[in-house]
N, C-alpha and C positions, 0 to 999 in steps of 0.2 A: 608755241610762244613766238614773239616777234619783237623787233626793235623799230622805233620811230625816231627819225631825225628831222629836225626843223632848222633850216639854215639857208645859206646862199648857194645858188647854182649860177655858175659864171663862165665867162670866157676870159682867159688870161693871156697876156703877152709878156714873155719873160726873157731876159738876157742874163746869162751867167758867163764866167770865163770860158765855158766849155761849149757855148753855142747859144742859140736863141730859137724861140717859137713866137710867131706873130699872132696865133689864134689857137688856143688849146683849151680843152674842157677842164674846168676847175670849179672852185667854190667849196666851202667847208662841208656842205651836205653831200657833195659828190665824193670827195676824198673819204669822208667818213663812211658813206654807204658802201663803196667798193670794198673797203677793208672789213667792215662788219659783216658783209654778205658771206664771208667764209664760215660764219658761225651760226647764223640764224636768218630768218626772213626779215627783210628791211623795208620799211615804208619811208620814202623820202618826200618831204614837204618843202616846197619852195616855188618861187615864180620864175617864169621864163618868157621871152618874147618870140616874135615871129622868126627870128634868126636861129632859134633852137629847133633842130629838125631831126629827121630819122637817124642820122649818123650818131647824134648825141644820145638819143634814147637807146640806140643799139648797144652803146658802151655799158649803160646801166643795166639794161635788160639782159645783156650777155652774162651778167653775174646774178641774174634773177632778182634784181632789185625791183620792188614794187613802185611803179611810177604813176599810179592813178591820182595821187595827190599833188603832182606837179601842176601848178596852175599856169595855163597859157594865157597871157595877156595879149589879146588881139591888137595889132598895130604897135606893140611895144618892142623894145629891144632888151636883151638879157644883160644883166650886170656885167661890167667889164672892168678889169684891173690890169694895169701895166706896171711892171717892176723890174729892177735891175740889181744884181748881186755882184760884188767884187770878190777878191780872193778870200776874204773873210765871209763865209757863207752864213754866218750867224746874223749878219747885218744886211739889210736890203733898203733900197730907195724906192719909194712909191712915186712913179712918174705921172700916173693918170688913174683916176677913179671915176667911173661913170655908173652911178647907181641904177639908172634907167628904171625898169619895172620893180626893182628892189626898194626904191624910195618909198613906195606906197604899199609895201607888203603887209598884208593882214592874214596871218596863217589860217587856213581853212582845212580842218582835219576831218577825214571821213570817220565813220563809226569804227572801222578796222584800225585806223591809226590811233584813235582815242583809246581803244581797248588794249593798247600795247602793254607788254610786260616790262619793257625797259625803254626809257626815253632819254634821248640826247638832245639838249638844247644848245645848238651850235651858236656861234658868235653873231647874235642879232641884238636889237635894242632890248634892254632888260624888262621893260613893261610888256613887250610881246612875249618874251620868255615866260614871264609870270602868267600871262593869259593862257599860253599853251599848257603850262604845268597844271593849271586849274582844270583843263579839259581832260587830263589824263590822271584822274584821281587814283585809279587802280594800279598804276605802275609800281612795281616793287623796288625798282632802282632807277633813280633819275640823276643824270650827270649834266654838268653845265660848263660851258667854256665862255670866255669873254675876252676883252682886249682893253688896251690903255685908253682908247677913245671913250668908252663907257665909264671907265674909272674916273676920267677927268670931267665928264659932262653929266653923268647920271649915277654918281656913286651911291647916293641914298637908295635909289630904286634898285640898283644892282645888289646892294646888301640885303634888301628886303627879299629879292628874288632868290639869292643864295640861301637864305634861311629855309626855303622850302624844298631844297634838293638834298640828295644823299652824298654827292661827290662833286667837288670843284676841281677842274683842270685848268691851270693857268701856267704861263712861264714864270720863272722865279722872280724876274724883275717886276712883273705885274702883281705877283703876290705881295711883294714888299710895298709896292705903290698903293695897293688897295688897303692894306692893313696899317700902313705907316709904321711898320716894324722893320728893324734893320737886318734881320736874318730870317732864314727860311723856317727854322724850328719855331721861333716866336710867332711868325706870321701864321703858320699852320695852326698853332694853338688857338690864336684868336679866331680864325675862321671856324674851327670846330666848336668854339663857344657860340658862334652865330647859328649853327644848325647842322652843317654837313659833318658826317663822321669820317669821311675820306677826303684827303687833300692830296692832289698829285701836282707836282711841280715839273713842268717840261723844261729841260735844260739844253736843248739843241744838241750839238755835237758831243756834249758831255753826258748825255743820257737823261735820266729822270729820277725823281725821288717821290716816295709816297709816305704819308704820315696818317696813321689811324690811331684809335684808342689803344690798340695792341702793340704799337711800336712804329719804328722807322724802317723803311726798305729802300734801297737805291740800286739802280742798274746803270752801267755805262751804255752809251750808244753802241750798236754793233759795229765793230771795226771794218771799214770798207776801203778798198783801194780806189774805187770809182764813185765819186759823188758828183752828180750833174746838176740837180735842181732840187733845193729843199722845199719848194712851194708845196704846201699841203701835208708836210710831214707830221705836223702836230695833229691834224685831223685824222690822218691815217693811224697814228698812235692811238688816238681816242677810239677809232673804229675797232681796232684790235682789242683794246682794253675793255670797252663796253660790250663788244660782241662776245668776248669770252665769258663775261658775266651772264649775258643772255643765254648762252649755250648750256648753262648749269641752273636750270629753273628750280630744281629741288634741293640744291646745295645751300648750305649756310654761307652767307656772304661774309666770311671771316677773313682775317689777315692773310692766311695761307692762300686762299683762293685768289685774292686780289693781287698777291705777289705773282702768281702764275699769269694772271691777266696782264700785269705789267710786262712780262716777258713776251707775250704775244703782241702787245702793242708796240714794243720795241722792234720786234721782227718786222711787222708790217711797215713801220716808219722807215726801216732800213731799205726795204725794197722800193719804197716810194721815191727816195732821193737818187736812185741809181739812173733814172732817166727823167725826161721832162714830163711834167704834169701827171697824168694817169697812165702813161704809156706802159710802164713796167707792171703796175698793180693790175691793170686790165687783163693781162695775159698770165698772171701769177697762178700757181697751182698750190693746192693744199699740201702736197708733198714737199714743196720747196719751203713753205712756212715751217712745217714740222722739223725739217733738217736744220733750219736756221735757229729755231728755238733750242734744239738739242745742242748746237754749237755754242749758243749763248750760255746755256747751262754749264757746259764744259769750261768755258773761259772765265766764268765768274765763281767757280767753286775752288776750294783748297782744303787740304787736310791739315789739321792742327797737330804739331809735334811738340810735346812738353819741353819747355826750355827753362833752365834755372837762370833767372834774371839777377843781375847784380843790384845791390843797394837795398 
């Protein structure tokens, strides 16, 4: 089985209170691919320019990510983003965005990528997401991410695209903005009426929440003493979550399995923020992930002791 991700491949320049990087590998498809590669074969689809070279390919191929569907645009330059974080790492300022080859991106999927078992539609224009979804009719699980830009400028198209997927992953503010509902539970109910049976709300340093037909599940973020750069944490979470689903091709995609997927997504996101860009995840080991998931299980469980309440 395999996972296909379609999204941005980028160079990022980031400043946080803990340092800066002027040029580091990034983009939604990259962060997702590295995280998901711990679970299954990953095909990454996205455009790059002449400035994307052997060193960048080596990071992906070092995790055995399939790069044949990375489209090299001769004479072009790779998507570039510059941002800055203050002491509140939940907020960031975008200082520069250069779409470059990403501006005219038309996803081209090979037969292998189209034959995927699991598909992740990363944050790109909703019409393009829908076109990719139509090419992967056999996928048993399709998840989608988006952002406030598309909610503001292409809401109807986004809702149409959401109707054709199994799982929507957005941050909680975007969920409320998209549905025009005041709280997460009501927003998730509306989205499930549109089509997806799984809604995941990413909540930054506060963790994440999932709503399915079977119920509600929430996890805190893994407690860390060192947080350096949150860029790509949401896509790393998605890579762990979707990758775990892909690693269980014969299992029923029930609430219990998806809860475990949430734990692995949380663990991958926690490693991502410990260093800049992909630096930490690129050298991560499966053993480290397993240990962190085990610790997450320990700190989120409790035993119930009967108590006679007053009143």
